[in-house]
C-alpha positions as CSV (number, residue, x, y, z in Angstrom):
1,M,155.8,12.4,96.6
2,A,158.6,15.0,97.0
3,N,158.7,17.3,100.0
4,D,160.2,20.6,99.2
5,G,159.9,21.9,102.7
6,G,159.4,20.0,105.9
7,L,157.8,20.8,109.3
8,T,160.7,22.8,110.6
9,S,161.3,26.3,111.8
10,S,164.6,26.6,109.8
11,S,164.6,27.6,106.2
12,P,167.2,29.0,103.8
13,W,164.5,31.4,102.5
14,R,163.2,34.7,103.7
15,P,159.5,35.1,104.9
16,A,158.1,36.3,101.5
17,T,159.6,33.3,99.7
18,N,158.4,30.9,102.3
19,L,154.9,32.2,101.9
20,V,155.0,31.0,98.3
21,H,157.2,27.9,98.4
22,G,157.5,26.8,102.1
23,G,156.5,23.2,102.8
24,T,155.4,22.4,99.2
25,L,154.8,18.7,98.5
26,R,154.7,17.6,94.8
27,T,153.3,14.4,93.3
28,Q,154.9,12.5,90.4
29,F,152.9,14.8,88.1
30,G,155.0,17.9,89.0
31,E,152.1,20.3,89.5
32,T,153.0,24.0,90.1
33,S,150.1,24.8,92.4
34,E,149.8,22.8,95.6
35,A,147.8,19.6,95.1
36,L,144.4,19.3,96.8
37,F,144.1,15.9,98.5
38,L,140.3,15.9,98.9
39,N,140.1,12.5,100.5
40,S,139.2,11.1,104.0
41,G,141.2,7.9,104.1
42,F,144.4,6.3,102.7
43,V,145.3,2.7,101.7
44,Y,148.2,0.6,102.7
45,D,150.3,-1.9,100.8
46,S,149.7,-4.5,103.5
47,A,148.0,-5.2,106.8
48,H,151.4,-5.0,108.4
49,D,152.0,-1.6,107.0
50,A,148.7,-0.5,108.5
51,E,149.7,-1.8,111.9
52,L,153.0,0.0,111.8
53,R,151.3,3.2,110.6
54,F,148.9,3.2,113.5
55,R,151.7,2.5,115.9
56,G,153.6,5.5,114.6
57,E,156.5,3.3,113.5
58,Q,156.1,4.0,109.8
59,E,155.7,7.4,108.1
60,G,152.6,8.1,106.2
61,Y,149.0,9.1,106.4
62,V,146.2,7.2,108.2
63,Y,143.1,9.4,108.1
64,T,142.4,13.0,107.3
65,R,141.1,13.6,110.8
66,F,144.7,13.0,111.9
67,S,146.6,14.5,109.0
68,N,146.5,14.9,105.2
69,P,149.2,16.1,102.7
70,T,147.3,19.4,102.0
71,L,147.1,20.1,105.7
72,T,150.8,19.2,106.1
73,M,151.7,21.8,103.5
74,F,149.7,24.5,105.3
75,E,151.0,23.6,108.7
76,T,154.6,23.5,107.4
77,R,154.3,26.9,105.8
78,M,152.8,28.4,108.9
79,A,155.5,27.0,111.1
80,L,158.2,28.4,108.8
81,L,156.5,31.8,108.8
82,E,156.0,31.9,112.6
83,G,159.4,30.4,113.4
84,A,157.7,27.5,115.3
85,E,158.9,24.0,115.7
86,A,155.4,22.6,115.0
87,A,152.0,23.6,113.8
88,R,148.6,22.0,113.7
89,A,145.6,23.2,111.7
90,T,142.1,23.3,113.1
91,A,138.6,23.9,111.7
92,S,138.4,27.5,113.0
93,G,140.3,30.0,115.1
94,M,138.1,29.2,118.2
95,A,138.9,25.5,117.7
96,A,142.6,26.5,117.9
97,V,142.1,28.5,121.1
98,H,140.0,25.6,122.6
99,A,142.6,23.0,121.7
100,A,145.5,25.1,123.1
101,F,143.8,25.1,126.5
102,F,142.0,21.8,126.7
103,S,144.9,19.7,125.3
104,F,147.0,20.1,128.5
105,L,144.9,21.7,131.3
106,K,143.2,19.5,133.9
107,A,140.9,19.9,136.9
108,G,142.6,21.8,139.6
109,D,144.7,24.0,137.3
110,H,144.5,27.8,137.1
111,V,144.6,30.3,134.2
112,V,145.5,33.9,134.2
113,A,144.2,35.9,131.2
114,S,144.0,39.6,130.2
115,R,140.5,40.9,130.6
116,V,140.2,42.5,127.2
117,L,139.5,39.5,124.9
118,F,137.3,38.5,122.0
119,G,134.0,37.5,123.4
120,S,134.3,33.8,122.6
121,C,137.8,33.7,124.0
122,R,136.7,35.2,127.2
123,Y,133.8,32.7,127.3
124,I,136.3,29.8,127.3
125,V,138.4,31.3,130.0
126,E,135.7,32.7,132.2
127,E,132.8,30.2,131.8
128,L,133.9,27.0,130.0
129,L,137.1,26.1,131.7
130,P,135.6,26.4,135.2
131,R,133.0,23.8,134.3
132,F,135.9,21.3,134.1
133,G,137.5,22.4,137.3
134,V,140.0,24.9,135.8
135,T,139.7,28.2,137.6
136,S,140.7,31.6,136.0
137,T,141.6,35.1,137.0
138,L,141.2,38.0,134.6
139,V,143.7,40.9,135.0
140,D,144.4,44.3,133.4
141,G,146.9,43.0,130.9
142,R,148.7,46.3,130.7
143,D,149.7,46.0,134.4
144,L,152.6,43.7,134.9
145,S,152.1,43.6,138.6
146,A,148.6,42.3,138.1
147,W,150.0,39.3,136.3
148,R,152.4,38.6,139.1
149,E,149.8,39.0,141.8
150,A,147.4,36.7,140.1
151,V,149.8,33.7,140.0
152,R,148.9,30.8,142.2
153,P,150.8,27.6,142.9
154,N,148.5,25.8,140.5
155,T,148.7,28.4,137.6
156,R,149.4,26.5,134.4
157,A,148.6,29.0,131.6
158,F,148.7,32.7,130.8
159,F,146.6,34.0,127.9
160,C,146.3,37.3,126.0
161,E,145.4,39.0,122.8
162,T,147.7,41.8,121.7
163,P,146.6,44.0,120.0
164,A,143.3,43.2,121.8
165,N,139.9,42.9,120.2
166,P,138.4,45.5,119.9
167,T,140.2,48.2,121.9
168,L,143.7,47.5,120.4
169,E,145.1,47.4,123.9
170,L,148.7,46.2,123.9
171,I,150.5,43.8,126.3
172,D,154.2,43.6,126.8
173,L,154.8,40.1,125.6
174,A,158.5,39.8,126.6
175,E,157.8,40.9,130.2
176,V,154.7,38.8,130.6
177,A,156.7,35.8,129.2
178,K,159.3,36.3,131.9
179,I,156.5,36.1,134.6
180,S,155.0,33.0,133.0
181,R,158.4,31.2,132.8
182,G,159.0,32.1,136.5
183,C,155.9,30.2,137.6
184,G,156.1,27.4,135.0
185,A,153.0,28.4,133.1
186,K,152.5,28.1,129.3
187,F,152.1,31.5,127.7
188,I,149.4,31.4,125.0
189,V,149.1,34.4,122.6
190,D,146.3,35.1,120.2
191,N,148.2,37.0,117.5
192,V,145.4,37.4,115.0
193,F,145.2,41.2,114.9
194,A,149.0,41.7,114.5
195,T,149.3,38.8,112.0
196,P,152.6,36.8,111.7
197,M,153.9,39.6,109.5
198,L,153.9,42.3,112.1
199,Q,154.6,40.4,115.4
200,K,156.4,37.3,116.5
201,P,155.2,36.2,119.9
202,L,157.4,33.0,120.0
203,A,160.5,35.1,119.6
204,L,159.4,37.3,122.5
205,G,159.0,34.3,124.8
206,A,155.5,32.9,124.2
207,D,155.1,29.2,124.3
208,I,152.0,28.8,122.0
209,V,150.5,31.1,119.3
210,V,147.0,30.7,117.9
211,Y,145.4,32.2,114.9
212,S,142.0,32.4,113.3
213,A,143.3,31.7,109.7
214,T,139.8,32.9,108.6
215,K,141.1,36.4,109.0
216,H,144.2,37.8,107.3
217,I,145.6,34.4,106.3
218,D,142.6,33.7,104.0
219,G,141.7,37.3,104.1
220,Q,139.1,37.1,101.3
221,G,136.0,35.9,103.2
222,R,136.1,32.4,101.7
223,C,136.6,29.9,104.4
224,L,137.1,29.1,108.1
225,G,140.4,27.8,109.6
226,G,142.7,28.0,112.6
227,V,146.2,27.0,113.6
228,V,148.1,26.3,116.8
229,L,151.9,26.9,116.7
230,C,154.1,25.5,119.5
231,R,157.2,23.5,120.4
232,Q,157.5,19.9,119.2
233,S,157.4,18.7,122.7
234,F,154.0,20.3,123.3
235,L,152.7,18.8,120.1
236,D,154.0,15.3,121.0
237,D,153.0,15.4,124.7
238,H,149.6,17.1,124.4
239,L,148.2,18.6,121.2
240,K,148.6,15.7,118.8
241,V,146.6,13.1,120.7
242,Y,144.0,15.7,121.7
243,L,143.3,16.7,118.1
244,R,143.4,13.1,116.9
245,Q,140.8,12.0,119.4
246,T,138.5,15.0,119.4
247,G,138.5,15.8,115.7
248,P,138.4,19.7,115.2
249,S,139.9,19.0,111.8
250,L,140.5,21.5,109.1
251,S,139.1,20.3,105.7
252,P,141.7,19.7,103.0
253,F,139.8,22.1,100.7
254,N,140.0,24.9,103.3
255,A,143.7,24.2,103.9
256,W,144.3,24.5,100.1
257,V,142.4,27.9,100.1
258,L,144.5,29.1,103.0
259,L,147.7,28.1,101.2
260,K,146.6,30.3,98.3
261,G,145.9,33.1,100.8
262,L,149.4,32.8,102.3
263,E,151.0,33.6,98.9
264,T,149.7,37.1,99.1
265,L,149.6,37.7,102.9
266,A,152.7,39.9,103.0
267,L,151.4,42.1,100.2
268,R,147.9,42.4,101.6
269,V,149.0,43.2,105.2
270,D,151.5,45.8,104.0
271,R,149.0,47.6,101.9
272,M,146.1,47.4,104.4
273,A,148.3,48.5,107.3
274,A,149.6,51.5,105.3
275,T,146.0,52.5,104.6
276,A,144.9,51.9,108.2
277,A,147.7,54.2,109.4
278,Y,146.6,56.9,106.9
279,I,142.9,56.6,107.9
280,A,143.8,56.8,111.6
281,D,145.9,60.0,111.1
282,T,143.2,61.5,109.0
283,L,140.4,60.8,111.5
284,A,142.4,62.1,114.4
285,K,142.8,65.4,112.6
286,S,139.3,65.6,111.2
287,G,137.3,66.5,114.3
288,H,134.7,63.9,113.3
289,V,135.6,61.5,116.2
290,E,136.3,61.8,119.8
291,H,139.3,59.4,119.9
292,V,141.2,57.1,117.6
293,L,142.9,54.0,118.8
294,Y,145.7,52.7,116.5
295,P,148.9,51.0,117.6
296,G,151.0,52.8,115.0
297,R,150.2,56.3,116.3
298,A,152.3,58.1,118.9
299,D,149.2,58.9,121.0
300,H,148.4,55.2,121.5
301,P,148.6,54.5,125.3
302,Q,151.2,51.7,124.7
303,A,153.0,53.3,121.7
304,A,156.4,52.3,123.3
305,I,155.4,48.7,123.4
306,A,154.1,48.8,119.8
307,A,157.5,50.1,118.7
308,R,159.3,47.3,120.6
309,Q,157.3,44.3,119.5
310,M,155.5,45.2,116.3
311,T,156.9,46.1,112.9
312,G,153.7,48.0,112.0
313,G,150.5,49.3,113.4
314,G,148.3,46.6,111.8
315,T,145.2,46.7,109.7
316,L,142.6,47.6,112.3
317,L,141.7,50.7,114.2
318,S,138.9,51.7,116.5
319,F,137.3,55.1,117.1
320,T,134.7,56.6,119.3
321,V,132.0,58.9,117.8
322,R,130.4,61.9,119.5
323,G,127.2,60.4,121.1
324,G,126.2,56.9,121.9
325,K,124.8,53.8,120.2
326,E,122.3,55.7,118.1
327,T,125.0,57.9,116.6
328,A,127.3,54.9,116.0
329,F,124.5,53.0,114.2
330,R,123.7,56.1,112.1
331,C,127.3,56.3,111.1
332,A,127.7,52.6,110.2
333,D,124.4,52.5,108.3
334,A,125.3,55.5,106.2
335,L,128.5,53.9,104.9
336,R,128.3,53.0,101.2
337,L,131.7,51.4,100.5
338,I,132.6,50.0,103.9
339,K,130.4,47.1,104.9
340,I,129.0,46.1,108.3
341,S,130.4,42.8,109.3
342,N,132.0,41.2,112.4
343,N,134.7,39.6,110.3
344,L,138.2,41.3,110.0
345,G,141.4,41.1,108.1
346,D,139.5,40.9,104.8
347,S,140.4,42.5,101.5
348,K,137.1,44.4,101.8
349,S,136.9,47.1,104.5
350,L,134.5,46.1,107.3
351,I,133.1,47.9,110.3
352,S,131.4,46.6,113.4
353,H,129.8,47.8,116.6
354,P,131.4,45.6,119.3
355,A,129.0,46.4,122.1
356,T,126.1,44.9,120.2
357,T,127.9,42.1,118.3
358,T,131.2,40.4,119.4
359,H,130.8,41.6,123.0
360,Q,127.1,41.9,123.3
361,R,126.7,39.1,125.9
362,F,128.6,41.1,128.6
363,T,127.0,43.6,130.9
364,P,127.5,47.3,130.3
365,E,129.7,47.3,133.4
366,V,132.0,44.5,132.1
367,R,132.1,46.2,128.7
368,A,133.1,49.5,130.4
369,S,135.9,47.7,132.3
370,M,137.2,46.6,128.9
371,G,136.9,50.0,127.4
372,I,134.1,49.1,125.1
373,G,131.5,51.9,125.0
374,D,128.3,52.2,123.0
375,N,130.0,54.8,120.8
376,L,133.0,52.6,119.8
377,L,133.3,51.3,116.3
378,R,136.0,48.9,115.0
379,L,137.2,49.3,111.4
380,S,139.1,46.5,109.6
381,V,140.8,48.2,106.7
382,G,140.8,46.4,103.3
383,L,142.5,46.9,99.9
384,E,140.4,49.7,98.6
385,D,141.8,53.1,97.6
386,A,142.5,55.0,100.8
387,A,140.9,58.2,99.4
388,D,137.7,56.3,98.7
389,L,137.5,55.0,102.2
390,I,138.1,58.4,103.7
391,S,135.4,59.9,101.5
392,D,133.0,57.2,102.6
393,L,133.7,57.8,106.3
394,D,133.5,61.6,105.8
395,Q,130.0,61.4,104.3
396,A,128.8,58.9,106.9
397,F,130.0,61.3,109.7
398,R,128.2,64.2,108.2
399,Y,125.0,62.2,108.0
400,A,125.4,60.8,111.6
401,Y,125.9,64.3,113.1
402,A,123.2,66.0,111.0
């Protein structure tokens, strides 16, 4: 089997080319599309070869729970896109977040995380890790002094999402990375909202980047997947054995689907982000909403940070309607083109009410501290015509306020 790529962060090609060709493995049949190796195990020429393979002294595959040629292609392509030394695929985005923490933390360690997080991420930090003796401190991620003051002698990890779900709050990655390096902590960044096309956390000082590949990477509502990107030393010392022994494996079929998604990622994100920016500007002028949150707008509270570390505003925006939960529900229910769903980064435009879905388990007080009110709606912009989306929103607002 020929390897046209290789798990390396260096490549002679630009990102758009790597999204199509990076890491491709070809069999003796010379197929154009990546091959799907839908098998669980592999055979060896001899018992001695099997012994060497298990020792790690001979190259080759052992078991799909450990690795698989289709997974290798996906991991290599993601590493090339992100500029990472190594990548490992997982069964979902939350499996990637879980593995990033649990592969190296131990009882007695401490984690500092931004308080505005996706509900499941905050669950891991705030509730799951403490069960295993790992304490955590949640901070206002926008406040650099809060990160510094939260550091303890046993702090081993920093964690944030930026832009954050669902308020699109931004965190200065380069400055937080300096603080994490100063205390010897690993800086883990969930980059799913920005996508690897619009933000490069590793280049800004992060140690580990995680994605829900379910979102923009697939981007068509077909399958689940996740990926952890890191240095080779972190993979060798922590992540590889953790994934091998615990088994949050991505299926070869899903890896193949994600490879197909990567081929159009740049085109989709560019189109979706342009439409999201247009919708954000239109809503801000319309008088239909109280406030629009979009990183690409000059009135975003961290617009200067967005300009420094992002190359675009992204595909998501949030807005508050006049009224509370009832008005927000009336607006969402009246939409005809935009669908109600908690997913994001899809080719179809999707809207959600975070207070009753992704963040429903939190108390009203906790949600308020994160900036999530009952009148907040999150819109993931798809590939539809921008004018049709604006028309759909306009008729929904008229109905909601009637």
